[in-house]
FIRO-99743 format. One record per residue: x, y, z of N, C-alpha, C, O in turn. Coordinates in nm, 2 decimals, padded with zeros to 4 digits. Layout:
R n_east n_north   n_up ca_east ca_north  ca_up c_east c_north   c_up o_east o_north   o_up
R      X       Y      Z       X        Y      Z      X       Y      Z      X       Y      Z
...
//
This chain:
R n_east n_north   n_up ca_east ca_north  ca_up c_east c_north   c_up o_east o_north   o_up
R -10.58  -02.56  09.59  -10.63   -02.60  09.46 -10.70  -02.74  09.46 -10.65  -02.83  09.53
R -10.82  -02.75  09.40  -10.89   -02.88  09.41 -10.80  -02.99  09.35 -10.72  -02.97  09.26
R -10.82  -03.11  09.40  -10.75   -03.22  09.34 -10.79  -03.25  09.20 -10.90  -03.23  09.16
R -10.70  -03.31  09.13  -10.72   -03.34  08.99 -10.69  -03.48  08.96 -10.63  -03.55  09.04
R -10.73  -03.53  08.84  -10.70   -03.67  08.80 -10.60  -03.67  08.69 -10.61  -03.60  08.60
R -10.50  -03.77  08.70  -10.41   -03.78  08.59 -10.47  -03.88  08.49 -10.52  -03.98  08.52
R -10.47  -03.84  08.36  -10.53   -03.92  08.26 -10.46  -04.05  08.24 -10.52  -04.16  08.21
R -10.33  -04.05  08.25  -10.25   -04.17  08.21 -10.27  -04.29  08.31 -10.26  -04.40  08.28
R -10.30  -04.25  08.44  -10.31   -04.36  08.54 -10.45  -04.37  08.60 -10.48  -04.47  08.67
R -10.53  -04.26  08.58  -10.66   -04.26  08.64 -10.66  -04.23  08.79 -10.76  -04.25  08.86
R -10.54  -04.19  08.84  -10.52   -04.16  08.98 -10.60  -04.04  09.03 -10.60  -03.94  08.96
R -10.66  -04.05  09.14  -10.73   -03.93  09.20 -10.64  -03.87  09.31 -10.53  -03.91  09.33
R -10.69  -03.76  09.37  -10.62   -03.69  09.48 -10.48  -03.64  09.44 -10.38  -03.66  09.51
R -10.48  -03.58  09.33  -10.35   -03.53  09.28 -10.36  -03.37  09.29 -10.45  -03.31  09.24
R -10.25  -03.32  09.35  -10.24   -03.17  09.36 -10.17  -03.12  09.23 -10.06  -03.17  09.20
R -10.24  -03.04  09.16  -10.19   -03.00  09.03 -10.05  -02.93  09.04 -09.96  -02.94  08.96
R -10.03  -02.85  09.15  -09.91   -02.77  09.16 -09.79  -02.85  09.16 -09.68  -02.80  09.11
R -09.79  -02.97  09.21  -09.67   -03.05  09.22 -09.62  -03.09  09.08 -09.51  -03.13  09.06
R -09.71  -03.08  08.98  -09.67   -03.12  08.84 -09.61  -03.00  08.77 -09.57  -03.02  08.65
R -09.59  -02.89  08.83  -09.54   -02.77  08.76 -09.42  -02.70  08.83 -09.38  -02.60  08.79
R -09.38  -02.77  08.94  -09.28   -02.70  09.02 -09.13  -02.71  08.97 -09.04  -02.67  09.04
R -09.12  -02.77  08.85  -08.98   -02.77  08.79 -08.98  -02.69  08.66 -08.97  -02.75  08.55
R -08.99  -02.56  08.67  -09.00   -02.48  08.55 -08.87  -02.49  08.47 -08.76  -02.51  08.52
R -08.88  -02.47  08.34  -08.76   -02.47  08.26 -08.68  -02.34  08.27 -08.74  -02.24  08.31
R -08.55  -02.34  08.25  -08.47   -02.22  08.23 -08.50  -02.17  08.09 -08.45  -02.22  07.99
R -08.59  -02.07  08.08  -08.63   -02.02  07.95 -08.78  -01.98  07.96 -08.82  -01.93  08.06
R -08.85  -02.00  07.85  -08.99   -01.95  07.84 -09.09  -02.06  07.86 -09.09  -02.15  07.78
R -09.17  -02.05  07.96  -09.29   -02.13  07.98 -09.41  -02.05  07.95 -09.43  -01.94  08.00
R -09.49  -02.11  07.86  -09.61   -02.04  07.81 -09.73  -02.10  07.88 -09.74  -02.22  07.89
R -09.82  -02.02  07.93  -09.95   -02.07  07.99 -10.07  -02.01  07.91 -10.08  -01.88  07.91
R -10.15  -02.09  07.85  -10.26   -02.04  07.77 -10.38  -02.13  07.79 -10.37  -02.25  07.83
R -10.50  -02.08  07.75  -10.62   -02.16  07.75 -10.68  -02.15  07.61 -10.66  -02.05  07.54
R -10.74  -02.26  07.57  -10.80   -02.26  07.43 -10.93  -02.34  07.44 -10.95  -02.43  07.52
R -11.03  -02.30  07.35  -11.15   -02.37  07.34 -11.13  -02.49  07.25 -11.03  -02.51  07.19
R -11.23  -02.58  07.24  -11.22   -02.70  07.16 -11.21  -02.66  07.01 -11.15  -02.74  06.94
R -11.26  -02.55  06.97  -11.24   -02.51  06.83 -11.13  -02.41  06.81 -11.13  -02.34  06.71
R -11.04  -02.41  06.90  -10.91   -02.34  06.88 -10.91  -02.19  06.91 -10.81  -02.12  06.88
R -11.01  -02.13  06.98  -11.01   -01.99  07.02 -10.93  -01.97  07.14 -10.94  -02.05  07.24
R -10.85  -01.86  07.15  -10.78   -01.82  07.27 -10.85  -01.72  07.35 -10.80  -01.69  07.46
R -10.96  -01.67  07.30  -11.04   -01.58  07.38 -11.18  -01.58  07.32 -11.21  -01.63  07.22
R -11.27  -01.52  07.40  -11.41   -01.50  07.35 -11.45  -01.35  07.38 -11.44  -01.30  07.49
R -11.50  -01.29  07.28  -11.53   -01.14  07.29 -11.41  -01.06  07.34 -11.42  -00.97  07.41
R -11.29  -01.11  07.30  -11.17   -01.04  07.33 -11.11  -01.07  07.47 -11.01  -01.01  07.50
R -11.17  -01.16  07.54  -11.13   -01.19  07.68 -11.11  -01.34  07.70 -11.18  -01.42  07.64
R -11.02  -01.37  07.79  -10.99   -01.51  07.82 -11.08  -01.57  07.92 -11.12  -01.69  07.91
R -11.13  -01.49  08.01  -11.21   -01.54  08.12 -11.33  -01.62  08.08 -11.36  -01.72  08.15
R -11.40  -01.59  07.98  -11.52   -01.68  07.94 -11.48  -01.82  07.91 -11.56  -01.91  07.92
R -11.35  -01.85  07.87  -11.31   -01.98  07.84 -11.25  -02.05  07.97 -11.24  -02.17  07.97
R -11.22  -01.98  08.07  -11.15   -02.03  08.18 -11.25  -02.07  08.29 -11.37  -02.05  08.27
R -11.20  -02.12  08.40  -11.28   -02.14  08.52 -11.20  -02.12  08.65 -11.08  -02.08  08.63
R -11.25  -02.15  08.76  -11.18   -02.11  08.89 -11.05  -02.19  08.90 -10.95  -02.14  08.95
R -11.06  -02.32  08.86  -10.94   -02.40  08.87 -10.83  -02.36  08.78 -10.71  -02.35  08.82
R -10.86  -02.32  08.66  -10.77   -02.27  08.56 -10.71  -02.14  08.61 -10.59  -02.12  08.60
R -10.79  -02.06  08.67  -10.73   -01.93  08.73 -10.64  -01.96  08.84 -10.54  -01.89  08.86
R -10.67  -02.06  08.93  -10.58   -02.09  09.04 -10.45  -02.14  08.98 -10.34  -02.12  09.04
R -10.46  -02.22  08.87  -10.33   -02.27  08.81 -10.25  -02.16  08.76 -10.13  -02.16  08.78
R -10.31  -02.06  08.70  -10.24   -01.94  08.65 -10.16  -01.88  08.77 -10.04  -01.84  08.75
R -10.23  -01.86  08.88  -10.16   -01.80  09.00 -10.05  -01.89  09.05 -09.94  -01.84  09.09
R -10.07  -02.02  09.04  -09.97   -02.11  09.09 -09.84  -02.11  09.01 -09.73  -02.11  09.06
R -09.86  -02.10  08.88  -09.75   -02.10  08.79 -09.66  -01.97  08.81 -09.54  -01.98  08.79
R -09.72  -01.87  08.85  -09.64   -01.75  08.88 -09.55  -01.77  09.00 -09.44  -01.70  09.01
R -09.58  -01.86  09.09  -09.49   -01.89  09.20 -09.35  -01.94  09.15 -09.25  -01.91  09.22
R -09.35  -02.00  09.04  -09.22   -02.06  08.99 -09.15  -01.98  08.88 -09.07  -02.03  08.81
R -09.19  -01.85  08.87  -09.14   -01.76  08.76 -09.06  -01.65  08.82 -09.09  -01.60  08.93
R -08.95  -01.61  08.75  -08.88   -01.49  08.79 -08.95  -01.36  08.74 -08.94  -01.26  08.80
R -09.02  -01.38  08.63  -09.09   -01.26  08.56 -09.21  -01.32  08.48 -09.20  -01.43  08.43
R -09.32  -01.24  08.48  -09.43   -01.28  08.40 -09.44  -01.19  08.28 -09.45  -01.06  08.29
R -09.44  -01.25  08.16  -09.44   -01.17  08.03 -09.58  -01.17  07.97 -09.64  -01.27  07.96
R -09.63  -01.05  07.94  -09.77   -01.03  07.89 -09.77  -00.93  07.78 -09.70  -00.83  07.79
R -09.85  -00.95  07.67  -09.86   -00.86  07.57 -09.95  -00.74  07.61 -10.04  -00.76  07.70
R -09.93  -00.63  07.55  -10.01   -00.51  07.58 -10.16  -00.53  07.56 -10.24  -00.48  07.63
R -10.20  -00.60  07.45  -10.34   -00.62  07.43 -10.41  -00.70  07.54 -10.52  -00.67  07.57
R -10.34  -00.80  07.59  -10.39   -00.88  07.71 -10.40  -00.79  07.83 -10.50  -00.80  07.90
R -10.31  -00.70  07.85  -10.31   -00.61  07.97 -10.44  -00.52  07.96 -10.51  -00.50  08.05
R -10.46  -00.47  07.84  -10.58   -00.38  07.82 -10.71  -00.46  07.83 -10.80  -00.41  07.90
R -10.72  -00.58  07.77  -10.84   -00.65  07.77 -10.88  -00.71  07.91 -10.99  -00.71  07.95
R -10.78  -00.76  07.98  -10.80   -00.82  08.11 -10.78  -00.73  08.23 -10.80  -00.78  08.35
R -10.74  -00.61  08.21  -10.72   -00.51  08.32 -10.63  -00.57  08.43 -10.67  -00.59  08.55
R -10.51  -00.61  08.39  -10.42   -00.68  08.48 -10.38  -00.59  08.60 -10.38  -00.47  08.60
R -10.36  -00.66  08.71  -10.30   -00.61  08.83 -10.17  -00.68  08.86 -10.13  -00.77  08.78
R -10.10  -00.65  08.96  -09.97   -00.71  08.99 -10.00  -00.86  09.03 -10.11  -00.90  09.07
R -09.90  -00.94  09.02  -09.90   -01.08  09.06 -09.93  -01.09  09.21 -09.85  -01.03  09.29
R -10.02  -01.17  09.26  -10.05   -01.19  09.40 -10.04  -01.34  09.43 -10.09  -01.42  09.36
R -09.96  -01.36  09.54  -09.94   -01.50  09.58 -09.99  -01.53  09.72 -10.01  -01.43  09.80
R -10.03  -01.65  09.75  -10.07   -01.69  09.88 -09.95  -01.69  09.98 -09.83  -01.69  09.93
R -09.97  -01.70  10.11  -09.86   -01.71  10.20 -09.78  -01.83  10.17 -09.66  -01.83  10.18
R -09.85  -01.94  10.14  -09.77   -02.07  10.12 -09.69  -02.05  09.99 -09.57  -02.10  09.99
R -09.74  -01.99  09.89  -09.67   -01.98  09.76 -09.55  -01.88  09.79 -09.44  -01.91  09.73
R -09.57  -01.78  09.86  -09.46   -01.68  09.89 -09.35  -01.75  09.97 -09.23  -01.73  09.95
R -09.39  -01.84  10.07  -09.29   -01.91  10.15 -09.21  -02.01  10.06 -09.09  -02.02  10.08
R -09.28  -02.07  09.97  -09.21   -02.17  09.88 -09.11  -02.09  09.79 -08.99  -02.14  09.78
R -09.14  -01.98  09.74  -09.05   -01.90  09.66 -08.92  -01.86  09.74 -08.81  -01.87  09.69
R -08.95  -01.82  09.86  -08.84   -01.78  09.95 -08.75  -01.89  09.99 -08.63  -01.88  09.98
R -08.81  -02.01  10.02  -08.73   -02.12  10.06 -08.65  -02.18  09.95 -08.54  -02.23  09.96
R -08.71  -02.19  09.83  -08.64   -02.25  09.72 -08.55  -02.16  09.64 -08.44  -02.21  09.60
R -08.59  -02.04  09.62  -08.50   -01.95  09.53 -08.46  -01.82  09.60 -08.39  -01.74  09.55
R -08.50  -01.80  09.73  -08.46   -01.68  09.80 -08.53  -01.56  09.75 -08.48  -01.45  09.76
R -08.65  -01.57  09.68  -08.72   -01.46  09.63 -08.83  -01.42  09.72 -08.93  -01.49  09.75
R -08.82  -01.30  09.78  -08.92   -01.26  09.88 -09.04  -01.20  09.82 -09.15  -01.20  09.88
R -09.03  -01.14  09.70  -09.15   -01.07  09.63 -09.21  -01.16  09.52 -09.14  -01.24  09.47
R -09.33  -01.13  09.49  -09.39   -01.20  09.37 -09.32  -01.15  09.24 -09.25  -01.05  09.25
R -09.33  -01.23  09.14  -09.26   -01.19  09.01 -09.32  -01.06  08.95 -09.44  -01.04  08.96
R -09.24  -00.97  08.90  -09.29   -00.86  08.83 -09.36  -00.89  08.70 -09.33  -00.99  08.64
R -09.46  -00.81  08.66  -09.53   -00.83  08.53 -09.45  -00.74  08.43 -09.43  -00.63  08.45
R -09.41  -00.80  08.32  -09.34   -00.73  08.21 -09.44  -00.72  08.09 -09.48  -00.82  08.04
R -09.47  -00.60  08.05  -09.56   -00.57  07.94 -09.49  -00.55  07.82 -09.40  -00.46  07.81
R -09.52  -00.62  07.71  -09.45   -00.60  07.58 -09.54  -00.51  07.50 -09.66  -00.54  07.47
R -09.49  -00.39  07.46  -09.56   -00.29  07.38 -09.47  -00.22  07.28 -09.37  -00.17  07.32
R -09.51  -00.22  07.16  -09.44   -00.15  07.06 -09.46   00.00  07.06 -09.37   00.08  07.04
R -09.59   00.04  07.09  -09.63    00.18  07.09 -09.63   00.25  07.22 -09.64   00.37  07.23
R -09.63   00.17  07.33  -09.65    00.23  07.46 -09.79   00.26  07.50 -09.82   00.33  07.60
R -09.89   00.21  07.42  -10.03    00.24  07.44 -10.08   00.14  07.54 -10.14   00.04  07.51
R -10.06   00.17  07.67  -10.10    00.08  07.78 -10.16   00.17  07.89 -10.12   00.29  07.90
R -10.26   00.12  07.96  -10.33    00.20  08.06 -10.25   00.21  08.19 -10.24   00.12  08.27
R -10.18   00.33  08.21  -10.09    00.35  08.32 -10.17   00.38  08.45 -10.11   00.38  08.56
R -10.30   00.39  08.44  -10.38    00.42  08.57 -10.44   00.29  08.63 -10.52   00.31  08.72
R -10.40   00.17  08.58  -10.46    00.05  08.63 -10.38   00.00  08.75 -10.27   00.05  08.78
R -10.43  -00.09  08.83  -10.36   -00.14  08.95 -10.22  -00.20  08.92 -10.14  -00.20  09.01
R -10.20  -00.24  08.80  -10.07   -00.30  08.77 -09.96  -00.20  08.80 -09.85  -00.24  08.84
R -09.98  -00.07  08.77  -09.88    00.03  08.78 -09.89   00.11  08.91 -09.82   00.21  08.93
R -09.97   00.06  09.01  -09.98    00.13  09.13 -09.95   00.03  09.25 -09.97   00.07  09.37
R -09.92  -00.09  09.22  -09.89   -00.19  09.33 -09.76  -00.18  09.39 -09.68  -00.09  09.35
R -09.73  -00.27  09.48  -09.60   -00.27  09.55 -09.48  -00.32  09.47 -09.37  -00.28  09.49
R -09.51  -00.41  09.37  -09.41   -00.47  09.29 -09.41  -00.38  09.16 -09.50  -00.39  09.08
R -09.30  -00.32  09.13  -09.29   -00.23  09.02 -09.28  -00.31  08.89 -09.20  -00.40  08.88
R -09.37  -00.29  08.79  -09.38   -00.37  08.67 -09.26  -00.32  08.58 -09.19  -00.23  08.60
R -09.26  -00.39  08.47  -09.16   -00.37  08.36 -09.23  -00.34  08.23 -09.33  -00.41  08.20
R -09.19  -00.24  08.16  -09.24   -00.22  08.03 -09.13  -00.25  07.93 -09.02  -00.18  07.93
R -09.16  -00.34  07.84  -09.06   -00.38  07.73 -09.11  -00.31  07.60 -09.22  -00.33  07.56
R -09.02  -00.22  07.55  -09.06   -00.15  07.43 -08.95  -00.12  07.34 -08.84  -00.17  07.36
R -08.97  -00.04  07.23  -08.87   -00.01  07.13 -08.79   00.12  07.17 -08.83   00.19  07.26
R -08.68   00.13  07.10  -08.60    00.25  07.12 -08.68   00.38  07.09 -08.68   00.48  07.16
R -08.76   00.37  06.98  -08.84    00.48  06.94 -08.94   00.52  07.05 -08.96   00.64  07.08
R -09.02   00.43  07.10  -09.12    00.46  07.20 -09.05   00.50  07.33 -09.10   00.59  07.40
R -08.94   00.44  07.36  -08.87    00.49  07.49 -08.82   00.63  07.47 -08.83   00.71  07.57
R -08.79   00.67  07.35  -08.75    00.81  07.33 -08.87   00.90  07.34 -08.86   01.01  07.40
R -08.98   00.86  07.28  -09.10    00.95  07.28 -09.18   00.95  07.41 -09.23   01.05  07.45
R -09.18   00.83  07.48  -09.27    00.82  07.60 -09.20   00.77  07.72 -09.26   00.74  07.82
R -09.07   00.77  07.71  -08.99    00.71  07.82 -09.01   00.77  07.96 -09.02   00.70  08.06
R -09.02   00.90  07.96  -09.03    00.97  08.09 -09.16   00.94  08.16 -09.16   00.91  08.28
R -09.27   00.93  08.09  -09.40    00.89  08.15 -09.40   00.75  08.19 -09.45   00.71  08.30
R -09.34   00.66  08.11  -09.33    00.52  08.15 -09.24   00.49  08.27 -09.28   00.41  08.36
R -09.13   00.56  08.28  -09.04    00.54  08.39 -09.09   00.59  08.52 -09.04   00.55  08.62
R -09.19   00.67  08.52  -09.25    00.71  08.65 -09.32   00.60  08.72 -09.33   00.60  08.84
R -09.37   00.50  08.64  -09.45    00.39  08.70 -09.39   00.25  08.68 -09.45   00.16  08.73
R -09.29   00.24  08.60  -09.23    00.11  08.56 -09.09   00.12  08.53 -09.04   00.23  08.49
R -09.02   00.01  08.53  -08.88   -00.01  08.48 -08.90  -00.03  08.33 -08.99  -00.10  08.28
R -08.82   00.04  08.25  -08.83    00.03  08.10 -08.71  -00.05  08.05 -08.59  -00.02  08.08
R -08.74  -00.15  07.97  -08.64   -00.23  07.90 -08.65  -00.21  07.75 -08.76  -00.23  07.69
R -08.55  -00.16  07.69  -08.55   -00.14  07.54 -08.50  -00.26  07.47 -08.39  -00.31  07.50
R -08.58  -00.31  07.38  -08.54   -00.43  07.30 -08.58  -00.41  07.15 -08.69  -00.44  07.12
R -08.49  -00.35  07.07  -08.53   -00.33  06.93 -08.55  -00.18  06.91 -08.57  -00.10  07.00
R -08.53  -00.14  06.78  -08.54    00.00  06.74 -08.68   00.04  06.71 -08.73   00.13  06.78
R -08.75  -00.03  06.62  -08.88    00.01  06.58 -08.99  -00.10  06.61 -09.10  -00.07  06.62
R -08.94  -00.23  06.63  -09.02   -00.34  06.68 -08.95  -00.40  06.79 -08.83  -00.39  06.81
R -09.03  -00.47  06.88  -08.97   -00.54  06.99 -08.90  -00.66  06.95 -08.96  -00.75  06.89
R -08.77  -00.67  06.98  -08.68   -00.78  06.94 -08.69  -00.88  07.06 -08.62  -00.86  07.16
R -08.76  -00.99  07.04  -08.78   -01.08  07.15 -08.65  -01.16  07.19 -08.62  -01.17  07.31
R -08.56  -01.20  07.09  -08.44   -01.26  07.14 -08.35  -01.16  07.22 -08.29  -01.20  07.32
R -08.35  -01.03  07.18  -08.28   -00.93  07.26 -08.34  -00.92  07.40 -08.27  -00.90  07.50
R -08.48  -00.93  07.41  -08.55   -00.92  07.54 -08.51  -01.04  07.63 -08.48  -01.02  07.74
R -08.50  -01.16  07.57  -08.46   -01.27  07.65 -08.32  -01.25  07.71 -08.29  -01.29  07.82
R -08.23  -01.20  07.63  -08.10   -01.17  07.67 -08.10  -01.07  07.78 -08.02  -01.08  07.88
R -08.18  -00.96  07.76  -08.18   -00.86  07.87 -08.24  -00.91  08.00 -08.19  -00.87  08.11
R -08.34  -01.00  07.99  -08.39   -01.06  08.11 -08.28  -01.15  08.18 -08.27  -01.15  08.30
R -08.20  -01.22  08.10  -08.10   -01.30  08.16 -08.00  -01.21  08.23 -07.95  -01.25  08.34
R -07.97  -01.09  08.18  -07.88   -01.00  08.24 -07.93  -00.95  08.38 -07.86  -00.92  08.47
R -08.07  -00.95  08.39  -08.13   -00.92  08.52 -08.15  -01.03  08.61 -08.20  -01.02  08.72
R -08.11  -01.15  08.57  -08.12   -01.27  08.65 -08.26  -01.34  08.64 -08.29  -01.43  08.72
R -08.33  -01.30  08.53  -08.46   -01.36  08.51 -08.44  -01.48  08.41 -08.44  -01.47  08.29
R -08.43  -01.60  08.47  -08.41   -01.72  08.39 -08.54  -01.79  08.36 -08.55  -01.86  08.26
R -08.63  -01.79  08.46  -08.76   -01.86  08.44 -08.87  -01.76  08.40 -08.91  -01.68  08.49
R -08.90  -01.76  08.28  -09.00   -01.66  08.22 -09.13  -01.72  08.20 -09.14  -01.83  08.12
R -09.24  -01.67  08.25  -09.37   -01.72  08.23 -09.45  -01.63  08.14 -09.47  -01.51  08.18
R -09.48  -01.67  08.02  -09.56   -01.59  07.93 -09.71  -01.63  07.94 -09.75  -01.75  07.93
R -09.79  -01.53  07.96  -09.94   -01.55  07.98 -10.02  -01.50  07.86 -10.14  -01.48  07.86
R -09.95  -01.48  07.75  -10.02   -01.44  07.62 -10.01  -01.29  07.60 -09.94  -01.21  07.67
R -10.09  -01.24  07.51  -10.18   -01.32  07.43 -10.13  -01.38  07.30 -10.01  -01.40  07.29
R -10.22  -01.42  07.21  -10.18   -01.50  07.09 -10.08  -01.43  07.01 -09.99  -01.50  06.95
R -10.08  -01.30  06.99  -09.98   -01.23  06.91 -09.84  -01.25  06.97 -09.75  -01.27  06.89
R -09.83  -01.23  07.10  -09.70   -01.25  07.16 -09.65  -01.39  07.15 -09.54  -01.42  07.13
R -09.75  -01.49  07.17  -09.71   -01.63  07.15 -09.66  -01.65  07.01 -09.56  -01.72  06.99
R -09.73  -01.60  06.91  -09.69   -01.61  06.77 -09.54  -01.57  06.75 -09.46  -01.64  06.69
R -09.51  -01.45  06.81  -09.37   -01.40  06.80 -09.27  -01.49  06.87 -09.16  -01.51  06.82
R -09.31  -01.54  06.99  -09.21   -01.63  07.06 -09.19  -01.76  06.98 -09.08  -01.81  06.97
R -09.30  -01.81  06.92  -09.28   -01.94  06.84 -09.20  -01.91  06.72 -09.11  -01.99  06.68
R -09.23  -01.80  06.65  -09.15   -01.77  06.53 -09.00  -01.76  06.55 -08.92  -01.80  06.47
R -08.96  -01.71  06.67  -08.82   -01.71  06.71 -08.77  -01.83  06.78 -08.66  -01.83  06.83
R -08.85  -01.93  06.79  -08.82   -02.06  06.85 -08.77  -02.04  07.00 -08.67  -02.09  07.04
R -08.85  -01.96  07.07  -08.82   -01.93  07.21 -08.90  -02.00  07.31 -08.89  -01.98  07.43
R -09.00  -02.08  07.27  -09.09   -02.15  07.36 -09.02  -02.28  07.41 -09.00  -02.37  07.33
R -08.99  -02.29  07.54  -08.93   -02.41  07.59 -09.04  -02.50  07.65 -09.01  -02.62  07.66
R -09.15  -02.45  07.69  -09.26   -02.53  07.75 -09.39  -02.46  07.73 -09.41  -02.34  07.73
R -09.49  -02.55  07.70  -09.63   -02.50  07.67 -09.72  -02.57  07.77 -09.74  -02.69  07.77
R -09.79  -02.49  07.86  -09.89   -02.54  07.95 -10.02  -02.49  07.89 -10.05  -02.37  07.89
R -10.10  -02.58  07.84  -10.22   -02.55  07.77 -10.34  -02.61  07.84 -10.35  -02.73  07.86
R -10.44  -02.52  07.88  -10.57   -02.56  07.93 -10.66  -02.57  07.82 -10.69  -02.47  07.75
R -10.72  -02.69  07.79  -10.82   -02.71  07.69 -10.95  -02.71  07.75 -10.99  -02.80  07.83
R -11.03  -02.60  07.72  -11.16   -02.58  07.78 -11.27  -02.66  07.71 -11.27  -02.66  07.58
R -11.36  -02.72  07.78  -11.47   -02.79  07.71 -11.58  -02.70  07.65 -11.70  -02.71  07.69
R -11.54  -02.61  07.57  -11.63   -02.50  07.52 -11.60  -02.48  07.37 -11.49  -02.50  07.32
R -11.71  -02.43  07.30  -11.70   -02.39  07.16 -11.72  -02.24  07.16 -11.82  -02.19  07.21
R -11.62  -02.17  07.10  -11.63   -02.02  07.10 -11.67  -01.96  06.97 -11.70  -01.84  06.97
R -11.67  -02.04  06.86  -11.71   -01.98  06.73 -11.61  -01.90  06.67 -11.49  -01.89  06.72
R -11.64  -01.84  06.55  -11.54   -01.76  06.48 -11.48  -01.64  06.56 -11.56  -01.58  06.64
R -11.35  -01.62  06.55  -11.29   -01.51  06.62 -11.23  -01.41  06.52 -11.20  -01.45  06.41
R -11.21  -01.29  06.56  -11.14   -01.19  06.47 -11.01  -01.24  06.43 -10.93  -01.29  06.50
R -10.98  -01.21  06.30  -10.85   -01.26  06.24 -10.74  -01.16  06.29 -10.76  -01.04  06.28
R -10.63  -01.21  06.33  -10.52   -01.13  06.36 -10.43  -01.10  06.24 -10.41  -01.19  06.16
R -10.39  -00.98  06.23  -10.29   -00.94  06.12 -10.16  -01.00  06.16 -10.11  -00.99  06.27
R -10.09  -01.06  06.06  -09.96   -01.12  06.09 -09.86  -01.05  05.99 -09.89  -01.01  05.88
R -09.74  -01.04  06.04  -09.63   -00.98  05.96 -09.50  -01.04  06.01 -09.49  -01.10  06.12
R -09.40  -01.03  05.92  -09.27   -01.08  05.96 -09.25  -01.22  05.92 -09.33  -01.28  05.84
R -09.14  -01.28  05.97  -09.10   -01.42  05.93 -09.20  -01.52  05.98 -09.27  -01.50  06.08
R -09.21  -01.64  05.92  -09.28   -01.75  05.96 -09.19  -01.87  05.98 -09.08  -01.87  05.93
R -09.24  -01.97  06.05  -09.16   -02.09  06.07 -09.14  -02.17  05.94 -09.23  -02.17  05.85
R -09.03  -02.23  05.92  -09.00   -02.31  05.80 -09.07  -02.44  05.81 -09.11  -02.51  05.71
R -09.09  -02.49  05.94  -09.15   -02.62  05.96 -09.20  -02.62  06.11 -09.15  -02.54  06.19
R -09.31  -02.70  06.14  -09.36   -02.70  06.28 -09.25  -02.74  06.38 -09.17  -02.83  06.34
R -09.26  -02.69  06.50  -09.17   -02.73  06.60 -09.24  -02.84  06.68 -09.36  -02.84  06.70
R -09.16  -02.94  06.73  -09.22   -03.05  06.80 -09.18  -03.04  06.95 -09.07  -03.01  06.99
R -09.28  -03.06  07.04  -09.26   -03.07  07.18 -09.31  -03.20  07.23 -09.39  -03.27  07.16
R -09.26  -03.25  07.35  -09.30   -03.38  07.40 -09.40  -03.36  07.52 -09.39  -03.27  07.60
R -09.50  -03.45  07.52  -09.60   -03.44  07.62 -09.54  -03.48  07.76 -09.48  -03.59  07.77
R -09.56  -03.40  07.86  -09.51   -03.42  07.99 -09.62  -03.48  08.08 -09.59  -03.57  08.16
R -09.74  -03.43  08.07  -09.85   -03.48  08.15 -09.99  -03.43  08.09 -09.99  -03.34  08.02
R -10.09  -03.50  08.13  -10.23   -03.46  08.11 -10.30  -03.48  08.24 -10.31  -03.59  08.30
R -10.36  -03.37  08.29  -10.45   -03.37  08.41 -10.59  -03.33  08.36 -10.61  -03.26  08.26
R -10.69  -03.37  08.44  -10.83   -03.34  08.41 -10.90  -03.30  08.53 -10.88  -03.36  08.64
R -10.99  -03.20  08.52  -11.08   -03.16  08.63 -11.21  -03.10  08.56 -11.19  -03.00  08.49
R -11.32  -03.15  08.60  -11.45   -03.09  08.54 -11.45  -03.08  08.39 -11.49  -02.97  08.34
R -11.40  -03.18  08.32  -11.40   -03.18  08.17 -11.29  -03.09  08.11 -11.29  -03.08  07.99
R -11.22  -03.02  08.19  -11.10   -02.94  08.14 -10.98  -03.03  08.13 -10.97  -03.12  08.22
R -10.90  -03.01  08.03  -10.77   -03.09  08.02 -10.66  -02.99  08.04 -10.66  -02.88  07.99
R -10.56  -03.03  08.12  -10.44   -02.95  08.15 -10.32  -03.02  08.10 -10.28  -03.12  08.15
R -10.27  -02.97  07.98  -10.17   -03.03  07.91 -10.03  -02.96  07.93 -10.03  -02.84  07.94
R -09.93  -03.04  07.94  -09.80   -02.98  07.96 -09.70  -03.04  07.86 -09.68  -03.16  07.86
R -09.64  -02.96  07.77  -09.55   -03.01  07.67 -09.41  -02.93  07.69 -09.41  -02.82  07.73
R -09.30  -03.01  07.67  -09.17   -02.95  07.68 -09.08  -02.99  07.58 -09.11  -03.08  07.49
R -08.96  -02.94  07.58  -08.86   -02.98  07.48 -08.79  -03.11  07.52 -08.67  -03.11  07.56
R -08.86  -03.22  07.50  -08.80   -03.35  07.51 -08.74  -03.39  07.64 -08.65  -03.47  07.65
R -08.81  -03.34  07.75  -08.76   -03.39  07.89 -08.80  -03.53  07.91 -08.77  -03.58  08.02
//
């Protein structure tokens, strides 16, 4: 990964990865946003991102037990399995004894996900997180290509999902979006860390998302852990008061 500069000291020759190697036990979110607050452009994240941001996304997977992604993001970005470099794989093995990359876990209420994509044909079996209703209706097809985790009857119960992940030994959860899944995690106060890439771009008006269910009674506060910069992008990391 190219070297980056820390904003607080002006120091150069900083490897970004060393600033993320202490993931929280819980949910770490990695997102990118434009200067005017968009999380995507034309339905996709890539127009807001760049090569360094993409490298950071791959690096953060090194420190996760599982990668959590919403079904809409899977469809829009045509996800494949997590791929790590030899150095990243060696780091996982030496630090946590994990020989394989983290599995991708797809959150879907309806089961409407493209099962013919590389995500479901790779060496690491993905996970589909869904409802009891969908598991009953589509479980057989899903189980042919993925492990199925049921969390909730008619809607996906995220607190129940976190508990189910804990039972599987998944303590370090990396959420890569999209915005709807992030909204649900925030609403249930499940975000332990936020890694936000602020892109030097303006994206304009975006489609409005339908919202339902409970909302926060008051904003949650996180503490700034670091600010890195590279080519006018800002890499922000916030956590729960570390």
